[in-house]
Structure formats: structure tokens, C-alpha cells
N, C-alpha and C positions, 0 to 999 in steps of 0.2 A: 386504307381501303381494303375491302374484302377481296381476296384473290378468287377468281372463278375456277371451277373445276376443269373447264376447257377454255381454250382461246384460239383465235384464228391465226394461222401461220402458213407461210409457203413451205411445203414439205414434200418429201419423196415417200413412196410406199415400197416396202420390201418386195411385195408381190409383182412390182413392175420391172425388176432389175434385168429381166431378159427381153424386154420389149423391143430393143433396138438390135438384137442379135442378128447379124447377117445383113443389116441395112447400111447403105453407104451414107445416107442422110439421117441425122439424128436430131430431130427438132425438139428442143427442150420444152416447148409449150405442151408437148404431149405427156411429159413425165412430171413436170413441176406443178403440183396441185396447191390450191389455196383453200383452206378449210379448217375445221376444228381439230385440235389435238389435245391430249390430256396434259394438265399441269402436273409437273413432277413434285415430289417431296423435296424440301430444301435441306441441303447438307449444312453442317455448322459453319463452314468457311465460305458459304456462297451467299449471293444476293439475287433477288428477283428485280429485274429492270423493266419498267414500263417503257417499251421501245417507241419513241416518237418518230424516229427515222432510221433507215438502214441504207445499204447500198449493195450493188452487184459487183462481185469479184469473179475472176476467171475460174476460181475453184468451184464456184456454184455451177458453172457450165460443165466442168468435169463431173461434179456430183450428179447433175441432171442427165448426163449422157452415160452414166455408170462406167466411165473410163478414167484412168486405165484399168481400175477395178471398181466394183460397186462399193460405195463408202459404208454400206452396212457391214462390210468385212471389218472395217476399222472399229465400228461400234461393238461388234461381237467380241473382238480381241480385247478391247478395253474393258468391257463388261465382265470378262472372264476373271478379272482381278477380284471381283466380289465387292461386298460393301456398297458404298455409295455409287461406285462405278457401274453397278448392275443396272441402274436406272436408264443408262444410255442405250441399252439393247431393247429397242421397241420395233414394232412393225412399221414405224414411220421415223423419219429424220427431219427435224426442223433445221434448215440450212441457213447460211448467211454468216459472214465473218466480219461484219461491221455493225455498230449500233450506237445511237445516241439517245439518251432518255433519262428517266427519273428512277432512283432507287425506291422501291415500294415495300420491300421486305428484306430483312437481314437475318443471317443465321446466328446461332448463339455464340459462335466464335469470332464474329466480325468485330473489329475494334475501330478501324479508321474511317468507316463510312456509316451514314445514318439515313433513315428514311427521309426522302425529300431532296437528297443530293442530286445535282445535275451532273451526269457523267457521260464519257464515251468509253466503249469497251475495247481494251487491248486484246486482239484476237489470238493470243497465244496462251494455251492451257498447259501448265507445267506442274510437276510434282516438287513442291518446296522441300520435301524430305530427301530428295536426290542430291547428293553432295555437289555435283558439277553445276547444278542450277544456280548455286550461289557464286559461281565464277561467271557463267554465261548460260542463261536458261535455254538458249537455242541448242546447246550441246547435249542436253538431257535426253536420255533414251525414252523418257515419258513425255516429251514435248509433243503437243498436238495442236493442230490448227482448229480453233474453235469454230463450230458450225460447218466443219468439213470432216474432221476426224472425231468430232464429238457431236452429241445431240443438243437440242435446245439453243440453236444459234440465233442470229439477229434478225432474220426476216419474218418477224411475227409481232403480234401485239405485246408479247412478253418474251423475255429471254432470261436464262439462268447463267450466271457467270461467277467465277471465284472472285473473292474480294481483291485478290492479287492481280486481277485483270482490269481494274478500274482506274481511270484517269479523269481529273476534273474537266468538264466540258469548257472549251474557250467561250467566255461569257459574251463576246460580241457577235458570235455566230448564231444563225438559226439552227434548228434541229437538223435540217437536211444538209446544211453546209458542214456542220460538225461531223455528221455521220459518214461522209465520204473520205475522211482523212486517215483514220487509224491504220488500216491494213496497208494500203499502197504507200501512204506517206512514210510510215515507219520502215517499211521494207526498203524504199529508195534511200532513206536516211542511213540505214545500216550499210547498204551497199557502197555508198559514196563518202559519207561523212564520218561515221562512227569508227572506232578503233578496230572493229572486227571486219571492216571492208577494205575498200581501195585507198582509203585515207587521202582523198582529194585535197590538193592544196591550191593556193591562189595561183592563177596563171595556167593551170592545167587545162588542156584541151580534152574534152570529154565527148565521145561519140555516143549518142543516145538513140538506140533503135526503138521504133514504135513510140516516138516522142509525143504523139498526141493522145496516147492511151492513158489508162489509169495510172500505171507505174511511171511511164515516160514523162507525163506532164509534171509530176512531182520531181523527177530527176532533173529536168531542165531547170526548175526553180532552185533546187539545192545547188546546182553547179553555178548558176548566175549569182545567187545570194552569197556563195562562198568565194567569189572572185575568180571562178573558172570561166572557161569559154565553152558553152554548150554547142554541139553540132547535132542537129536533129535530122533524122531520116523519117520521112512520112510517105504515105501512099497517095495523097491527093492534094490539090491546091487548097481545098477547104481545111484540111488538117494542117497544112503549112501556115495558113493564116492563124489558126488556133495557137500554134506554138510561138508564133511571132508575138501574139498578145501576152504570152508568158515571159517575154523578154529575150527570146532566142534570136540571134542575129544571123546565124548560119543555118539555113534550112535546105535540105537536099531531098528532092523527090526521088523515089525508088527508080523511076523510069530513067533518070539521068545517069544511073550507073548500070543500066541494063539488067536490073534485078526483076525477074519475073515472079509469078505466084507459085512457081514450082518449089515445093518444099524439099526437093532432093536434087540440088544443083550438082553438076559434074565438077570434078577438080579443076578442069580448064575454065569453066564458067566462073567458079569461085575466085580463081586468081585474076581473071580478066575484070570481074566486078570490083575486086579489091584494089586493083591498080587504078581503075577509074575513080573509085571513091577516095583513095589516098591522094590522087592528084588534085581533086576538088578541095579536100580538107587542107592540104599544104598551101594551095593557092589562096584560100580564104583566111587561114590562120597563121601560116608560116611554119607549121609544125605538124608532125604526125600526132595522132591521138595519144595522150598519156594513159587514158582509161577508156575502155569500151563498156558501156552499160548494156548487158545482154539479158534478154528474157524471151527472145523469139525462138532460139534453139536451132534445129537442124538446118533451116533455110539460110541462116545468117552466121552461124558460129564459125565456119571455116573462113568467111570473109573477115570476121572480127579478129581472129587469130592472125590473119595475114596483115591487116591494116594497122593494128595497134603498134606504136613505136617501140624501138629497142628499149628493153627494160620496163616496158609498160605492163598494164594489167587488164585482163578481161574478167569482169566480175559478173557472175550469172546467178539468177534466182529462179529460172524457169525455162520451159521449152515448149511453147505453145504450138510449134510446127513439127515437133518430133523430138524424142529424147536421145536418140542415137546420133551423135555428132561425128562428122569427119573433118579432119584438118591435116595440113601438112606439118608434121611434127618438127621439121627443120626450122621453121619460123619460130617455134616455141623455144627450143633449146639453144640454137645458135645465136639467137638475138635476145636471150635471157628474159623472155617474157614470163608472165605469171597468169595462172587461172585461179580465181578466187570463187569458191562456192559460198553463196549467201542465202539464208532462208529466214523470212520474217524478221523479227526484231525482239530483243529482250525488253523488259518493262522499262528500264532506264532509258533505252533508246527511244521507246515510245514517249516517255515523259519529255525528253529533249526535243523530239519532233513536235509534240503538242505545244511546247513552250514557244517554238518558232511560229507556229500557227497563231497562238494566242497573242503574240506581239504584232501580228500583221506582216512579218517578214516572209512567210509562205502563205499562199492563198489556197483555199479549197479549189478543187478542179471540177466541181459540179457543173454538168451541162444539162442532161436530161433528168426529169423527175417523174415518177409514176406512183399511183396509189398501190397499196399492198395487193389489192384485188387484181392488179395487172403485173404482178412480179414476174410471171412467166414471159410476158411480152418484153419487159425490161431485160431479162436474162437473154432472150433471143437476140436483142439488139447487140449485146456484147458478144454472143456466140458468132454473129455474122460480121463482127468488127466494123459495124456501122456507126459506132459511138465515137464521141470525142470526150477525153477526160474521163470523168466518173458518172455513172448512172445511179441516181438516188431513188429511194423508195420511201414514201410516207407511210408510216404504220399507224400509230395512235394519234399523231398530229393531224388535226382535221383539215389543215390547209398549209401552204407554204408560208414562210416568213415569221414563224413563231419561235419562241425560245430565247430571244435576245434579252440578256440581263445587264448588259453594259452598252446602252445606246450611245453614250458619249464617245466611247472608244470606237464604236462602229462608224460613227459620223466622222471621226478624225481620220480613220484609215480610208474610208470611202467605199461605198457599195460597189463601184465599178472595179476597184482593186480587189475586193473580196470575191467578186464573181466574174473573173475574166473570161470564162468559157460559157456562160449561160446563153449567149447569143447563138451558140451552136447546137441548141436543143432541137430535136426533130419536132414536126408539127403535132405529133401525138403526145408530146410531153406536157406536163402541167405547167 
């Protein structure tokens, strides 16, 4: 197909970076625009993907609120390298760190992919000439989150990605089902299963905060699939029912442990909540948690450090309630606990994650689905934490349900098993 000079995408404008300054409430619907942007020139190691579907991640909320810093800062820093990197410094940024679609153009240096391939995009942008990349790409100084620290991400009709970021799309999934898996699925896999994370083993009790969200819903499945015992913490009965559908037997409502919405709990409140939580977990599982899956941050990190068992690990990949954590260090050193920092996933971990999805062992966590024209509304849903699982976005796919090339496998796995959370879509969803 002929590539257009412009295409429609959800994007931010550099001129808007100060629009929320001094405001307590930052509504992403005011900053995230959907409209035409220019098509970039293709580098030799890149492909253009016609994006059939994408999804919303929390980094798009950060991008659209220009916090903790405007992402245009990342683009300028990257572009300063010169060469092909210079294309990323534009007065707009196409955001989005997930995509499923069709390769429609390949650069002159691309070997393993061809026009027409169905792919999902691994949202980690690395420098293959950096030595440490060949040990673990996530350790590279030039590692960037695609569509957050780079331009031309997944929330548009087209996206530009390096050939080293592509993975075959699971053939039994629709475009929208495939699109919600890469970022959150591989991040949870690295944290729990891969050799770079907590290395969960059979029988481990794993406490999962925010278990009904994009990350947590995959974490619950990896724990269950790997022979562990997931313990979910959620904020409502609706979300409790969602994680039960994912196979979680031990579900705790935040109100049961006296955890308020205060993102800055006192040390006394932290210990009290930790004691209540620990009592419930021991009662239900017979053990303290061996692993705590953390991404909430300041509001929960002190509790996580308190409640994880002797010799256990707190593995963290984010801090949605604040980056500066407080905890009683005695519980860390005297009980030989560990803190593991985890960020994204390398390509091999993405491939291993996708293989589990492709066999039906792990299900997509799609709940809500919106058209590209309503990408800002979809992002607002995530910003307000009113979603369950993942929020998908249809881009070039004209309707849901398309893209399946292995109908026999899909029938064998079962549509209900593939879509355990679709019943939790809001009324505004497709």
C-alpha cells in the first residue's frame, strides 16, 4: 500500500506542556488530541506497522499530564544524538506503548520480517550496539519505553518500530485481544517468572497489589499458572469478582485492612495495616507472602516491606501513588528481605510471555474497548482507576473481533477463557 503523508493518531503537543501548571486536577482529555500527524522517514532497521488495535497504559496518563516531567524532554535528549534519532524531536508526540497490526513497510536493513506479517510490538526501544544490551536489554543506558520516551508510538493508524521490537501475533486472538498483552504482560512476567525478577516457584504465596488492574491481572495469572498462590488486594467487590474470574482464590478488599485512599500513611498506620493484612494471609494460606508484587508505591510500599515473610522479596516496577517510599528498615535487614527493581522486559522475556498467551495458558485481560477517536476518554478511565484489566483501543480495525487466523485453536481454548474480563466493560465501551 502507499503510505500517506499524514495519519491520525492520539498525540500531545509541545505547546501544551504548561497547561496544568498549578492545577490540582489534570484531566487528560484536555491534553490528549486525536488528529493528523506527519509520517516520518523510515530508518533501515525499522518497519511501519498498520496498527489495528492498541491499548492504554499508565505511562500514557503520565505523558498526558506532563508528569513527572514533560515527555518532550525525553524526545529532545534522544534527538540530540543526531542521525535517525533527530526525527523524534517534533512539536507533537504520538503516544502509546502497545500495538497489534500488520507490517506494511520494511527498512533496507530488516531481515526477519516482511510486508504482510501480523505482529505485536514489544514496547522496549534499545540500542543493539550497546554491549550490555546483549546480556539484558533493560540494563542499557539507551533503553527507552516506546511511545513514552520515543515518538511514533502505538495509539495511531500507523506506528514506527524497530525490527527488534516485533513478535508474531498469537494467531487465535483478535487484534484488540493481542494488543493488550505486550507491555503489562511482559512486565509482570519479568517481575515474577523470569530470571531477572523474583523467580517465583511452585507453592509461593504472592501478594498482588492492584490485582484487577492492567499489571495485576497478568500477575495473578502468572502466579496461578506457575503453581503459586495469588493473594489479591482490590478496592471494590466488582474488582474482587474480576480477579476471581482469573482464578484467584484469596481476595482481600482494601477496607478489610483499614487501608484508606491516603497516599501518605503514617508509620503507625502502615504497621497496623500490615498486621491486619498479614493475619488474613496467614489464615487463608498458612504462610506469610514469599513475594509481594508492587507497583502502587508510596501508599503501600511500607506495608509490603512489613508483610513479606522472612527472606522474601518485594519486586517493584512503579509508583503510581508517589515515588518517595518510607518503610521501617529493621524489617528489611533483620529479616533478610530483598527489594528487586524491575522495569519492562527484554525481547526474550516478551517472546516467552507471548508464547504462554499463544498456547492459551495466559489470557488477555481486555475489558473496555474504545475507538481511536475516543482515546482520550479511554485514558481518562485509567487515570481515574475506574477500569478493570486493560483498556483497548481500535485503530485501523473497523470493528471488534477481527484478526483471528487460527479459529480452530480459538474454539479449542474457548472464547470465555480468552476473554475473562469483558463482562466488566463500562456501558460506554464498544
